[in-house]
N, C-alpha and C positions, 0 to 999 in steps of 0.2 A: 882458420877461425870459424868460417861459416859451416864447414864439415863438422867441426867439434860441437857447435851449437845444435846442428841438425841431429847429430847422433845422440846428444843428451836429450833432445826433445822426443826422439823416437824411443829412447830408453824409458823415459817417464811414462810415455803413452802406453807402451807394452806393459810396464810395471803395473798400470792400472787394470790390466786385462786378465791376468793369469790367476787361475784358481789353484791355490797351494795349500796342501794338507801336510801336517807334520807326520813323517813316518817314524821319527826317532824319539819324539817327545809327545806327551799328552797335550791336547789343546789348552791354550792359555785361558780361554773362556769357552763356556758352552751355553748356548741359548737355543735349545733344540725343540722340535715338536715330537710328541710321542709316536712311536712306530705302531701303526694299526694294521700293517700288512702282515702276511704270513709267507713262509717259504714252501708251503704245500703246493704240489703241482709239478709240471714239467719245467726243467731247467734249460734255459737258453744261454749259450755263451756268446759274449760279444765278439764280433768280427773286427778286430783292431785295425785291419788293413782298409776296411770300408766304413769306419766310424771316425768321427772327429768332432771337435768343437771349433766353431768359427767365431772370430771376434771382430768387432769394429770399434774404433775409438776416434775421438774428435777433440780438437781444440774448441774453445767456446764459440768461435765463429766457424761453421762448417764450410769447407771448400775442398777442392781436389788436392790442394797443398796441405790441408790440415787434417784430412781424414786418412786413416790407415787401417789395414785389415790383414788377418792372417789366420793360422790354424794351430791347434794343439791336438795331439793324438792321445788315444786311450792306451793305458798299459794293460788293463784287464777289466773284467766286469761280467755280470750275469743278470738275467731277468728270470723271473718265475711266472709261468702262465697257468692259470687255473680256469677250467670251463671255457677255454678259448678266449680268455680275457687276461690282460696284464694284471698281475697280482703284486709283484714287488721287484726291486732292482737295486743294485749298488755298483758303483763305477770308480775306477782309479785312473787318474790322468797322469801321463808321463810328462813332467815338467821340462825335461831336457829336450822334448820334441818341439817346444815353442818356437814358432818362426813367423816372420812377417812376409806375407805373400807379395805385398807391393814393393818389397826390397829385394826380391829374389834375383834380380838382374844386377844388383850392386853388391858383389861378394864382400868387398871391403867394409862397407857400412853395415851389412847384415852380420858379419862376424863380430864387429865391434859391439853392435847392439846385443847380440846373444850372449857374449861374454860378460857384458855389463850387467844384464838381467840376472845372470847366474851367480854374480858376485855378492858379497855381503852388503852392497849398497841397496840391493833389491830383495831377491828371493832366496838367497843362500841355499842353493839346491843341494848342498851336502846335508843340510838340516831338514829341508823341505823338498824332497825329490818328487813328491807326488801331490795330487789334488784328489778330492773325493766328493761324491754326491750320493746320498742314500735316500731312496724313495721311502717315504713314511706313509703315504696314503695315495690311492689311485681312485679318482672319481670321474663319472661321465660328465662332460661339458653340457650345460643346459642350452647354450646357443653359441653362434659365432662360427668361425671357419675351422675350429679345432674340436676334435671329438673327446678329448681327455684332459683332465686337470691333474697334474702331478705335484704333490707336496713333498718336500724332502729337506734334508739337512746338508747344507753346503759348508765346507771347511776351507778357509783361506788363511794361510800363514798362522795356523794354530787357533784361529777364531772360527767357531761354528755358529751358524745362524740358519733359521728356516728360510727357504726360498721356494716359491711356487712358480711352475711353468705351465702354460697351456701347451698342449701337444696333440699331434696327430699320431695315433698308434694303430698299427695294422698287424694282425696275427693270421698267418695263412701258410699252409704247406711247409711246416717246420721252420718258418722264419718269422721273426718279429722286427718291425721297423718302427723307430721312434724319431719324430722330427718336431722339436719344440719351436714355439713361436719365438722370434728374436726378442730378447728381453734386456732392458737396462738394469745393470747391477751397480749399486753405489760402492765404489772402491773404498771410500773412507770408512764404511761400516766394517771393513775387514782390515783396518789398520794401514791401508796404503794411502798415506796422506801427503807425500812429497809433491811439491808444486813448483812450476817454473816461475821466474820473475815475470811480472806483468808485461814488461817490455818484450818478452819472448813469446807471449801468447799463452794464456792459461789453459791448462788441460781440464776438460770436463770431468766432473766426479763420476758421471754415468758412463759405463762401458757396456756395449751391446754384445750379448752372447747368444749363440744358437747351438743346441746340442743335436747331433745327427748320429743315430745309432742303428746298426744292423746286427742282429743276433741270430744264431742258428741253434736248433734244438740239440741238446746234448744226448748222444746215443749211449 
């Protein structure tokens, strides 16, 4: 019984985390920002082996037992660089790569969790096999630890909304690196509203995401 409750809790937690874009159907809703970038300039292709999204999720009370973390891989993506500055970008995330790093040593629980997340209870990966983020504006940061502000359109389960990230962007010697500031995303804004009974510990609406990208100049 405890394993069943634990697996369900993990499923709901990860269900809060994943960016899902519909590859077979048009978005159910669209609340986007206008694209002000261009595709002029040099094209850089994402290095999918060395790029990832890192996620962290929590119950309402944060503790070692209620916090979990993992990764999601990119399927494809590219950046455009103009005058040695990032100009634009768009990315596709492979939903089937979703995994919980803190469960990597428990194959049984991890397999149960992943199967549940890919089922109709959560992300229906047959309908929503990918996620996407399109950069709509790139601005220099005016202060703080990050040098760039990225505005973009994020799609989750057929719902598209504008999301802004602070980021450190580096362009040098045919390589671009992008590391966003860890940011809380409200899962309910994207239709992920399932919740545990109070007795089992409420899952926070906010899910923390960080995007880490390496891209190489296309020859």
